[in-house]
C-alpha positions in Angstrom: 10.4 33.0 77.0 9.3 33.5 80.0 10.5 37.0 81.3 10.1 36.6 84.9 13.2 36.1 87.0 14.6 32.7 87.3 15.4 31.5 91.0 15.8 33.2 94.0 12.8 33.3 96.8 9.3 31.6 96.4 6.1 33.5 95.9 2.5 32.3 96.7 1.4 29.3 95.1 -1.6 29.9 93.2 -3.8 27.5 91.0 -4.5 28.2 87.4 -7.8 27.5 86.3 -7.3 28.8 82.9 -8.5 32.4 82.9 -10.7 35.0 84.3 -14.5 34.6 84.1 -14.8 37.7 81.6 -11.2 37.6 79.6 -12.9 39.5 76.9 -13.8 42.7 79.2 -11.8 45.7 79.8 -9.8 45.5 82.9 -9.7 48.3 85.5 -8.7 49.0 88.9 -12.3 49.2 89.8 -15.6 49.1 88.6 -16.2 53.0 89.2 -13.0 53.6 87.1 -14.5 51.7 84.5 -17.4 53.8 84.5 -15.6 57.1 84.9 -13.6 55.8 81.7 -17.0 55.2 79.7 -18.3 58.5 80.6 -15.4 60.4 79.7 -15.2 58.7 76.1 -18.7 59.1 75.2 -20.0 62.2 77.2 -23.7 61.3 77.4 -26.1 64.2 77.3 -27.5 63.0 81.1 -27.6 59.7 83.1 -30.6 58.4 84.4 -29.5 56.6 87.7 -31.9 55.1 90.8 -32.2 56.9 94.0 -31.3 53.5 95.8 -27.5 53.5 94.6 -23.9 53.3 96.0 -22.5 56.4 96.5 -19.4 54.8 94.5 -21.2 55.1 91.2 -22.2 58.9 91.9 -18.7 59.5 92.1 -17.7 58.8 88.5 -20.7 61.0 87.3 -19.4 64.0 89.6 -15.6 63.4 88.2 -16.9 63.5 84.5 -19.4 66.6 85.2 -22.3 64.5 83.8 -25.8 65.7 84.5 -27.7 63.3 86.6 -31.4 62.4 86.7 -33.0 60.3 89.3 -35.6 57.9 89.0 -37.5 56.0 92.0 -37.7 52.2 92.0 -40.7 50.1 91.7 -41.5 48.5 95.1 -40.4 45.0 93.4 -36.9 46.6 92.6 -37.9 47.1 88.9 -37.2 50.1 86.8 -40.1 52.5 86.3 -41.1 54.1 82.9 -38.8 56.8 82.2 -38.7 59.4 79.2 -35.4 58.7 78.0 -34.1 61.3 75.4 -31.7 61.1 72.5 -28.2 61.1 73.9 -29.3 60.2 77.5 -28.2 56.8 79.3 -30.1 54.8 81.8 -28.0 53.2 84.6 -30.0 50.1 85.9 -28.5 47.9 88.9 -29.2 44.3 89.2 -29.6 44.5 92.9 -28.0 41.8 95.0 -27.7 40.0 92.1 -31.7 38.9 91.9 -33.1 41.2 89.3 -32.2 39.5 85.9 -35.9 39.6 85.0 -35.8 43.3 85.6 -32.7 43.5 83.5 -34.6 41.8 80.6 -37.5 44.2 81.2 -35.5 47.4 80.8 -33.5 46.0 77.7 -37.3 45.3 76.3 -38.5 48.8 76.8 -35.3 51.1 76.1 -32.8 51.2 73.4 -29.7 48.7 73.9 -27.4 51.5 73.2 -28.5 53.6 75.9 -28.8 51.2 78.7 -26.0 50.5 81.2 -26.2 47.5 83.5 -24.5 47.5 87.0 -23.9 44.1 87.8 -21.6 44.6 90.6 -24.0 42.7 92.7 -24.4 40.0 89.9 -21.0 38.9 88.9 -22.2 35.8 87.2 -25.0 37.3 85.1 -23.9 37.5 81.5 -23.8 41.0 79.9 -26.5 41.4 77.4 -26.1 43.2 74.1 -26.4 46.8 75.5 -24.0 49.7 75.8 -21.9 48.6 78.7 -22.2 46.1 81.7 -19.8 47.0 84.9 -18.6 44.2 87.3 -16.9 44.4 90.4 -15.2 40.8 91.1 -14.0 41.7 94.9 -17.6 41.6 95.9 -17.7 38.0 95.1 -14.0 36.7 95.4 -11.0 37.6 97.8 -8.9 39.9 95.5 -7.8 43.7 96.4 -9.4 45.6 93.7 -10.1 45.1 90.1 -13.2 46.0 87.5 -14.4 44.8 84.4 -16.2 46.6 81.6 -18.1 45.0 78.8 -19.0 47.2 76.3 -20.2 47.4 72.7 -18.5 51.1 72.9 -15.0 52.2 72.0 -13.2 52.9 75.3 -9.4 53.0 75.2 -7.6 51.4 78.4 -5.6 53.8 80.4 -1.6 53.8 79.9 -1.0 53.6 83.2 -1.2 50.3 85.4 -2.8 50.3 89.1 0.2 49.8 91.5 -1.9 49.9 94.6 -2.8 46.4 94.8 0.0 45.1 97.1 -1.0 47.7 99.8 -4.9 46.8 99.4 -4.3 43.1 100.1 -3.4 43.0 103.8 -7.0 42.4 104.9 -7.0 39.2 102.7 -3.9 38.1 104.7 -5.0 38.9 108.0 -8.5 37.4 107.7 -6.6 33.9 106.8 -4.0 34.6 109.7 -6.2 36.1 112.7 -9.9 36.0 111.6 -12.5 38.5 110.2 -12.0 41.2 112.9 -8.2 41.3 112.4 -8.5 42.6 108.9 -11.4 44.9 109.0 -9.7 48.3 109.3 -7.2 47.4 106.4 -10.3 46.6 104.5 -12.0 49.7 104.8 -8.7 51.4 104.3 -8.4 49.7 101.0 -12.1 50.7 100.1 -11.2 54.0 100.8 -7.9 54.0 98.6 -10.2 53.4 95.4 -12.0 56.6 95.9 -11.8 59.7 93.3 -8.9 57.7 91.4 -8.2 58.2 87.8 -8.7 55.2 85.5 -6.2 52.6 85.6 -5.5 49.1 84.2 -6.0 46.3 86.4 -3.0 45.4 88.5 -1.0 42.2 87.3 -1.7 41.0 90.9 -5.5 41.2 90.6 -5.3 39.6 87.3 -3.4 36.5 88.3 -5.5 36.1 91.3 -8.6 36.3 89.3 -7.2 33.6 87.1 -6.6 31.4 90.2 -10.2 31.1 91.2 -12.7 27.7 90.5 -15.7 29.9 89.3 -18.0 27.1 88.6 -17.7 26.0 92.0 -18.2 29.2 93.8 -21.4 29.8 91.3 -22.9 26.4 92.4 -22.3 27.1 96.1 -23.9 30.4 95.9 -26.9 29.2 93.7 -27.4 26.4 96.3 -27.2 28.8 99.4 -29.7 31.1 98.0 -32.2 28.4 96.9 -32.2 27.2 100.6 -32.5 30.7 102.1 -35.2 31.1 99.7 -37.3 27.9 100.3 -36.9 28.7 104.0 -37.9 32.5 103.8 -39.6 33.6 100.7 -43.2 33.2 102.1 -42.3 35.6 104.8 -40.1 37.9 102.7 -41.9 41.2 101.6 -39.8 41.8 98.8 -41.0 39.5 95.8 -37.9 37.6 94.4 -38.3 35.5 91.4 -34.6 34.7 90.8 -33.7 31.9 88.2 -32.9 28.8 89.7 -29.3 28.9 89.1 -29.1 32.4 90.3 -25.9 33.1 92.3 -26.4 36.5 94.1 -24.3 38.6 96.3 -26.8 38.0 99.5 -30.3 37.1 100.2 -32.4 40.3 100.5 -35.0 39.7 103.3 -37.4 42.8 103.5 -39.1 43.0 106.8 -36.0 42.4 108.8 -36.9 41.4 112.6 -35.8 44.3 114.9 -32.3 43.6 116.9 -31.5 40.7 114.8 -28.8 42.1 113.0 -27.1 43.3 116.3 -27.7 39.8 117.8 -25.9 38.4 114.8 -23.0 41.1 115.3 -22.5 39.4 118.9 -22.4 36.1 117.4 -19.8 37.1 114.8 -22.2 36.9 111.9 -22.0 39.8 109.9 -24.9 41.2 107.6 -23.9 44.2 105.3 -26.1 47.3 105.1 -26.6 48.7 101.4 -26.5 51.7 101.8 -27.3 53.3 105.4 -26.4 56.9 104.4 -29.0 57.2 101.8 -31.3 57.8 104.5 -29.9 61.3 105.0 -31.0 62.5 101.8 -34.2 64.7 102.0 -35.0 63.9 98.5 -34.9 60.4 98.7 -38.4 58.5 98.1 -39.6 56.8 101.2 -39.2 53.2 99.8 -35.7 53.6 99.1 -35.0 55.4 102.4 -36.7 52.3 104.1 -34.7 49.6 102.4 -31.1 49.9 104.4 -33.1 49.6 107.9 -36.1 47.3 106.9 -33.8 44.6 104.9 -31.7 42.1 106.1 -28.9 41.1 103.8 -28.0 37.5 104.7 -24.7 36.3 103.6 -25.1 33.3 101.1 -21.4 33.0 99.9 -19.2 30.3 98.6 -17.7 29.9 102.1 -21.1 28.7 103.7 -23.3 25.7 103.2 -27.0 25.1 103.8 -26.2 23.4 107.1 -24.5 26.8 108.4 -27.3 28.8 107.1 -30.1 27.1 108.6 -29.8 28.4 112.2 -29.5 32.0 110.5 -32.9 31.1 108.8 -34.3 29.6 111.9 -33.4 32.9 114.0 -35.1 35.1 111.4 -38.3 33.3 111.8 -38.3 33.3 115.6 -37.3 36.9 115.9 -39.9 37.8 113.4 -42.7 35.7 115.4 -41.8 37.4 118.7 -42.7 40.8 116.9 
C-alpha cells in the first residue's frame, strides 16, 4: 500500500524514468561523505593522492586521520610510477571526465583492491573492478546534494538520513525563476553546508530527483558538445586529450587559456569554472599543477548547450589566442 498521504496540496510533478543511473551503488549525502565512510571502515595505512585535488577530497582524509602521501601528475594528467606498499591506497581522479584511458592505465599497473577512482568529474564513466569508485551527481545534473559509492568492500550505510536537501534546493528554483545570478549566493551556501559533515544517507528528495532524469539524453548531448569543441580546438590545446568518441565529460579543458577571455566571458554572462584556484597558495605544489587553474579554460559543454551555442565560444578562444 502507498504510505504517502492521500489528498491535500500537490507537489512538484516529476517524470519517472525508471531508476537512478547507479541504482546498486551506496547512497550518501555527498561524495566526500562516501569517501569518509570508506576510510573509517577500512583504515588504510596511507593514501596516495595527487597534488592537483579538490579540497573536498582532502577533507575526509583529515577527518579520518589518514596518512596522506602526494604525487605529481604527468603533463598529460596521467598517474606516475608510485611505490604503493601493502595496506596503502591510491586515489586517482578522472579529471574533467576525459581520463578514462589513464584509469585503465592505473588499473593495469596497481593492484585493483588498492585503487580508488574519483569519478566526480566523470559521472557516466562506469566503475571498474577496483576497491571503490566515487561519484558526485550534482556536478552533472540539477540536484542539491548526493554521492554514490560503488565498492567491492563492505561499507555499512549510516543510520541517519540527510535532512538538509530542502534547504540546499533554493538555488535550483531561483535559477529557473530569475536566472543564474539570482541563485548563486544560495548555491555557494549549499556547497558550504556539505563541508565537515558526518556521513549520512542520501535524502529521499535527492533520490527522487535523481530518478526523474533522462540520463541517456544528457550523456548524448554532453558527448556531442565535447566532440564539437574538440574538433574546433584540439590542434591548439596544449593538453593532449584522447577521450573516447562517446565521452560525456564535465567540461572541455583547454590548456593555454588566452589572457582576458575568462573575464570577457563573465561580462557576457558566460561562466567558466576554475579548478581549483586555491591550489596556487601551497608552497609544495609542483609547478605544472600550480599552473593548471590559471592556464586552463574550462569550457562548459553540458546538456543545456548545443554545438550552435558553442561555436561562438570556440571562435572567441581562437580569436583571443591569435591576438597574443
